[in-house]
N, C-alpha and C positions, 0 to 999 in steps of 0.2 A: 606182682610185687605191688607194694602199696605205694601211693603216690607222694614225693616229695615233699617235706615239709615246706609253707613259707617261709623263709626266714627275714626276721625283724632287727635290721642292723640298729645297735645304738652304741653311745659313747658309755662308759665306764662308771661317771661320777653316781654318788648317790642322788643326785636330783634325777640327771637322765633315766637312770635304772628306774626310778620312782614311776616317772613317765610314759617311760616303757612298758612296763607290767601295767601299767592302766590301761595301755593300749593293748596289750596281748590279753588282756579280761574280756575287754572289749567283742574282740575281734574273736574269743574262743565264743564269747555268749552270743553276736551273732551270726558266728559260721560254725555250729557244734561238729560240722563232719567233716571239717579243715583241720590241717594240723596246723600248730605254729610254733618258731622257737624262737628263741631270744641269740641274737651274737654281738658281744661286744666286740667293740674296735675302739682302739685308741688315736685320739687325731694328734692334731698338729700341736691345738691350744694346749690340750693335755699334756703333751710334752714342756712346755714353754711356760713354766711357773712362774721364772724369773722375768719375763719380756714384762713392758708397759703397755697394759691396757690403756692409760690414762692419756699417751702418747705416741698414738698410732705414726707409723711412719711406714715408707715404702720396705723396708726389711721385714716387715709384718705380711705375711701372705694375706690373699684374701681365705673366709670360708677358712678360721682357722679354729671352728670347731664341728665342719661340715665335710673338709674335702674330703680325707678316707672315706666317709661314709658313703660318699658319693661315687668313690672309686669302687666299692663294694657294689654299687648298682649295679653301675657300667658294666662292670666283671660277671656280673650275677653271681656274685658272690653274697646276697643279700637281696632282699624283693621289695621292701619298705624300710623306708629311714627315719625312724622317729628324732625330730629337732626340737629343741627349745625353738620358738620361731624366730625369735629377736635375734637367734645366730644366725639365719638363713641368708644369707647374699639375694637382693631381688634380682640379681641376674643369673641363674642357674645353668652349669653344663648342657649342651646340646646334649639332647638324647633323657633327656630329666623334667619333671614337673611338679611342682606343689598340688598334690591332689586330693587333698584333705585337713582340713581342720577341726577340731573336735571342738564341743563347747568350748567357750574359753573362760577362766577362772578369773577372780578377783585381779584388776590392772593395777591398783593399788600399790604406793612403796611403804616401807615400815622403817619408822628410827629406834635402834635398838642400842640402850643404852644402860646404864648398873644403878640399880637403888641405891638412893641416901640411907635406907633403913639396914639394907644390907652390906654397905661399903663401912668399916672399919673407921672409925674418924682418924686416930693416927695414921692412917696410911697415906700415900699419897693422892691414890685413885679418889675421884670425884666424883659421887653420888647425886642422882635426880630425884624428883618426885614422880609419883604414877602419873600416867598421862600428860606428861612434858611434851611442851610442843617447842618448837627452834626457837620461840623466843624469849622460851625461859632458861636456855642455856647463856652462861658467863661469856662476857666480850671473849674475843679470841679461842674460843673454844674448836676443838680440835675432832672433826668428821670424818671418818674414813672410807673414802672410794674410790674405785677406778674408774668408774664412767662420766665421761665429759656431759651427759645429760644430766646427771645429777649432781654433780659440780657445780654448776653454769646455774639453774633453779636455789641449790642452795643458798649461793651468794647474792640472787635477786633477793631472797627473805632477808638475809643476814649477813652482809659483804664485808664484816671482819671475819666470818669464820675463817678458820686454819683448815684448809682441805686436802688431805694425805692420801696416798696411795693406799689400796689392801689387796693381797690378795688372798686365795684358798674357797674351799667349799664353805659352805654355809655353816656347818659346826666350827669351822677354825677360824670363820671369822667374828663370830660370839664369841671363843674363847679368847681371841684378842682383845677385842672389846672388856670381857669379864678382867682380865689380868696386866695389862698393860695400863699404866698411869698415864703414859702419853695420850691417850684415847678417850676423846668422851663418849663417843659412836659410832655407829656405821648404818648404813641403810642398804637393806634389803627388799628386792621382792615379796612382796604377799604371798603370793601363788605359790613361789616356791618353798616358803616355809611349810605353807599350809600342804603341801604336797609332799614334804618332808614330815609331814605328821606333827608339826611344832601347833601349839597355838595361843592364842592371848586371849586372857581373863577379861572380865569387865573392870578388874584392878589393874590393869596393864602389864599382870604377871606374864611371863614366857614361859612355856611349859611342852617338856617334851624330854623326851630320853638323855640326848647329849646336851640339855641347857646347861651350862653353868650357872650354878646358885647365885642368885641377887640381881638376874636381868630382867629389865623389863623393857616393853613394845608401846610403841604409839603408831596406830596408821594415820599417814599422811594425806590429807585431799588431793584430789585430782587437781582439782584448780591452784594450788603450791607446788606440785610434784608431777606434771604431766608424764604419763607412761612413755617409755619408748616403743618405738613402732613393731609390732606382735608380742607387748607383754604379755605373759599369762599366757599365751597360745600356744599349741603345741602342732606343728607341723611334721604332715606325713607326704615325704617328698619316691615318686617312683620311677620308674621308665615309662617315658611317653605315649612306647608303640605297647603296652601289656594292656588289653583290656579286664583281662582277669583280673588284675589288681585294682584299677579303674573301678570296676564295680565291686569289689570288696571295700574301698576306698569310699566308695557313693553312700554305705552306709555310719560310714565313723564319721562323714559330715555332717557339721554344723552349719549350715548357709549362710544364718545373721553371722556367725563369728567370719565363716570366710570371705565377705562382702568384709566388713568390716579390717578386716588386715588387708585386703585388697586395696581396699582407698589407704591404708597407711603405708604399705608396701610403695604404691605408686607415688606416693609423695618424697619416701625416701630416694626412691630412685630419679625422681625429678628433681632433687638436690643433690645428687651426684655423691650420694654418702653411704660409708658401711654401717654396721653396727655400732663402732662406736664412735658416729660423727654427732659433734652438739646437738640435737635435734631430737624434735621427742611432735610425737601424734598420736591422737586417740578418735576413735570414731566410733559413733553410737548409731542406731537405727530404731525410729519410730515410726511404725505402719510404714507407708511405702518410699520413705525418705531416708537416707543417709546423712548423719551432719558429721565433719570433721572439724577438729580444732586443733592446731600444730604452733609449733613455737620453733623458732631457730637463733644459734647465740654462735652461728658461724662464722660473720663476720663483726663482731664487738658487740654489742647489744643488742639485744632480744628483739626479735621479730615474730607477732603474733599476728595469727591470720585463724578465720573459720570459715566454713561453708557447705552448703546444703543442694543434696541434688537428687534426682531419682533414686532408690534404692540399686537398679538396675546400671547404673552409671557410675559406680564404685569407682575404679579406675581412672576415670577422667574427672573426679571431686581432688583426687589427691593429685595428679597432674597440673588441677589449677590452683590448688594451697601452693607447689612446690612452685609454682610460676610469680605469684605473686609475694612469696618471703624471698625468692632468690636474690 
């Protein structure tokens, strides 16, 4: 009898499937003698499409996009769970652990908006020039985002902006910006749109199969829009006592990425926050040292900090910054 395939659990969203298929391909390439299969699992976050992400409260459970995947791991219905690491809580259920993070993609965010050239003059929809920056938008322009981190940082650059919530997958959000005159722009993760095979040409045009006509994109500098903890990283979660899967994950892991997200997640844990907390952190490695930049908007005006330690002290660095900013 042939050995049971190794089951990779994933959400069913387009981005989650793209990331899971990326991991499936890496697993099959690294272990051609083993069989791997994807298992789609619907999470609470997928079901709560109308819940407010910008106003989290006690009624929203932790692990909105991860809990059901973790239950499947613990019940033996899945062997590996593939997450957008930014969605994975810093405290994991007993019996589970974060075992690998493949090499991280570009952590920056992207401003998506309508082109003035492609927007009919007689419509109420405003269009803007290619490569527009936040300073180029008119006073009280409306930017759609459900991220408290993005909202806070947008308002640092432009306190006059009108920030509203938006829900839906990447394609849905693009469509809303293209068609709804009350929206001027939205902000998305560059890694997400890249993994969905969208691209930005040098003239600022956004390309891809599901891109509405006339959308432009500007990549925002990290200095003005610090990413959320774990942004652009994929996390692979397994059962803590499964050495076979740990060995597989060892081949998938990118050490620099793992150490960077360890520092970021230690910072978030130290701040006592979840994935919707108005905090941001970004770690980088140079030589034998790791540096971490962080900002918190939890108690009013921005509190910023930065630090550096030997790369083996990634978690301690995150804890240090959290203590500094609390």
